[in-house]
VOBA-727851 format. One record per residue (C-alpha): x negated, y, z. Coordinates in steps of 0.1 Angstrom, whole numbers, plus 5000, padded with zeros to 4 digits. Each point is the difference from the previous one (the first is absolute). Example, Ala and Ser with C-alpha at 12.3 -4.5 7.8 and 13.67 -1.06 7.14 Angstrom:
487749555078 498650344993 
//
This chain:
132583084594 502149904970 503750105000 502849744998 502350024969 502850145021 497750285014 498750074964 503650034988 500850265027 497050214991 500749984962 503550125007 498750295020 497450104974 502549984972 502050285016 497250254998 499850224969 497550274993 500950344985 497049974976 497449734993 498750015036 500749665016 496949785000 500049624996 496749805004 499749624997 496749835010 499849654988 498849715023 496349995003 499450344984 497650245018 501950265021 497150244998 500250014962 503650105003 499150275025 497550154976 502549994971 502650195021 497350265010 499550064963 503850034994 500050285026 497750204978 502249944970 503150105019 498550355006 500950074963 503849965007 501750334991 502849995026 498750115034 502649795019 499449694979 496250045002 500150035038 502349695003 497949784978 496750105017 501549965035 501349654991 496749894985 498150135031 502449805022 499449684981 496250065000 500050065038 501849675005 497749814977 497050125020 501449825031 499849664981 496949795000 501349794971 503049944978 502649795018 500349634989 503050064977 498950344988 501750335009 502850224987 499950375010 502650264995 499750375010 501850324993 502150295013 503449845004 501850305015 503550054985 499750375007 498050204974 497150195016 499949775031 497349755005 500549635011 496949824989 500349635005 497749704994 501049634997 497349745000 501349654991 498349665000 502649794982 500949635005 498149894969 496850114983 500250324979 498649934965 500050354986 497950315005 501950324995 500050385007 503050214990 501350345008 503750024991 503550135011 500649655015 497949745017 499049714978 501649695016 500249744973 496949805012 501549975035 503549934987 498749704981 498949855033 503749995012 501049774972 500649645010 497049804989 501949684994 503449924986 501949674996 502249894972 503349835010 502349774980 503149845013 501949784975 502549724994 501549894967 502650275000 498050325008 496650135009 498750315018 496550134997 498750245027 496950155015 498850015036 498050325005 498950055036 503349975019 502350084970 501849754978 500950134966 502249834975 498450024965 502349794978 503149795003 501149754973 502649734995 499749684979 503549974985 499949625005 503649875003 501249835031 500249625002 503649994988 499749894964 502050124971 502549734988 498549734978 496450075008 498049705010 498050015033 496749954981 500750284976 501050245028 496849915019 497950074969 501650344995 499650105037 496449875001 499250204968 501550325015 498249945033 496649984982 500950324981 500850175033 496749895015 498250154970 501850335004 499150015037 496449934992 499950274973 501650255025 497449905026 497350074975 501450354993 500250085037 496849865013 497449924973 498450355000 500350075037 496550025015 501250015036 501949684997 498849775028 502249704995 503449884989 502749835021 502749794984 503249895017 503049794990 501749665003 497649715001 500349874964 500450344982 497050195013 497849694997 501149944964 499250364991 496549995017 499049654988 501450064965 497350264996 502350264985 498050285016 496750124984 496949855017 498950335016 503250035019 500449635007 496750015018 501350295022 502849785015 499249985037 503349855012 503149824989 502849995025 503549855002 502450294998 503850004997 500650344985 498950124965 500950375005 498750295021 500849815032 497949714987 497050234996 500350105037 500449635010 496949924979 497950265019 501349895033 499249634993 496550104987 498950145033 497049785004 498850074965 500550375005 498850015036 497550284992 502550214982 501450315018 503749894998 499449685019 497550155024 502550275010 502849755003 497949785023 498950305022 503650115004 501249645007 497449975028 501150345013 503749925000 499449665015 497950155028 502750275006 502649735003 498249735020 497450195021 501150365000 497550105026 497349934975 501450254974 501150364998 502550174976 500350365009 497350274995 499750095037 499549645011 497649934972 498050325008 499849895036 498849654991 497350154977 498850235028 499749695023 498149814973 502749734998 500850014963 498849714978 501850104968 501650354994 502850004975 501050334983 502650054973 498750214971 503250215006 498650125034 499050365004 496450034986 498850195030 501249735023 498449734978 496750185003 500250045038 501049645006 497549864976 497250185017 501049865034 500249654985 496550034984 498650125033 501049675017 499249774970 503749934991 501149884965 502150264983 502749894975 501850254978 503449854992 501550094966 503750064994 500049764970 501249695017 503249935020 497949945032 498150324994 503350194997 501349835031 496950115020 500350354987 503750025011 498949895035 497750305003 497049894979 497549995030 499249685019 497249785013 499149655009 498150015033 496949835014 501549995035 503350125016 500250365012 
//
C-alpha cells in the first residue's frame, strides 16, 4: 500500500541518519510497471560481482544486503502500482557488529527511475522529490502606495518582494492645478503598475509549479492593474482570483489567502484549517463527540468510535505509528497536523492528539 507524504518524510529522515563505513549500503529503485523478476536477476548477478570486493567485511555486508533484497523480491508476484524503493545494509554503529536492515517502500507517487547503487549512504533524491509541493500559488496585494508579492507553498506564505510607488499624497504643492496634479499622479501610478508587472514576471514566469495567481487590493486599484493588461499574457491567464483586500503588506497576503478559501479549498493550508475548525467547534459545542488527550483518544479508537484522528506532526513518532494503526483497523480518517499554521500550533500546545467521534463514549 502506498505511503502518505508524512509517512514517507519519516522514513527518509530515518534513512538519512544511516552511514556505511565503506560503499556497502544498497539502494534499489524499481520504476512503475517494470518487471520485478528482471530486477531480481540483476541483483543475483551483482552478488557474483560483489565476490571480487577485497575487504572481507565490506564483501560480506554487500552480499548479505543483496541477498536480503532478493529474498524480499521473491515474495512479490509483481511490482507495486507506484513502483518500489528498496534499501538494505548493515546499519550497526559498532564496528564488527551486524545489524542488517531492509526497507521496502511503495511511495505516494509513481517512481520514474530505475536504479541500483552501492554507496556509503542511501540514495534518497528520487523519494525526496516526492515530498515537494506539486502546486504553488503566486500572491499579490497592492494599492497605489505599495505592493507585496508572495508565494503560497503548501501551508507556508513567503514574502518575495515589497515595493512602494513614491506617489505623493493628495495634498498638492502650492500653485499646482488640480488637473496637472492628477496627470502627474496618474502617470506615476501607471509606472508603478509596470514595475509591479515586471517584478511579477521575474518571480513567476519561469516557475513550472505555479498553479495560479491571486490578486488582492482595493476595488479600483487591483481592477485597473488587471484590466490594464500590465502583466504578460502567460501570467494574466494564471489569475484565478481577485479579491477586495484592505492591506498591501504581509498581513494583506495572509488576508488574501484567508479570503481565497473556496478557490484554494483543495490546498493543504485550507484543508488543515477546516479540519481543526471542525474539531475545535465539536470540542466546544458537543464535547462528548470529541477527545483531546492521548488516553481518551486511544480508548475511543479501541472502541471503534473515532471518525477522524488528528495527530500533530510534533507527536512522538512511536505514538503516531501506534495510533495510526488502530485508526486504520477501524476505517478512521487520519489527519497529520502541521505546525505551520496558528491553529496547528494551538493544537500542538494542547497535546497534539485528538479525535472527532462517530458516537459518544
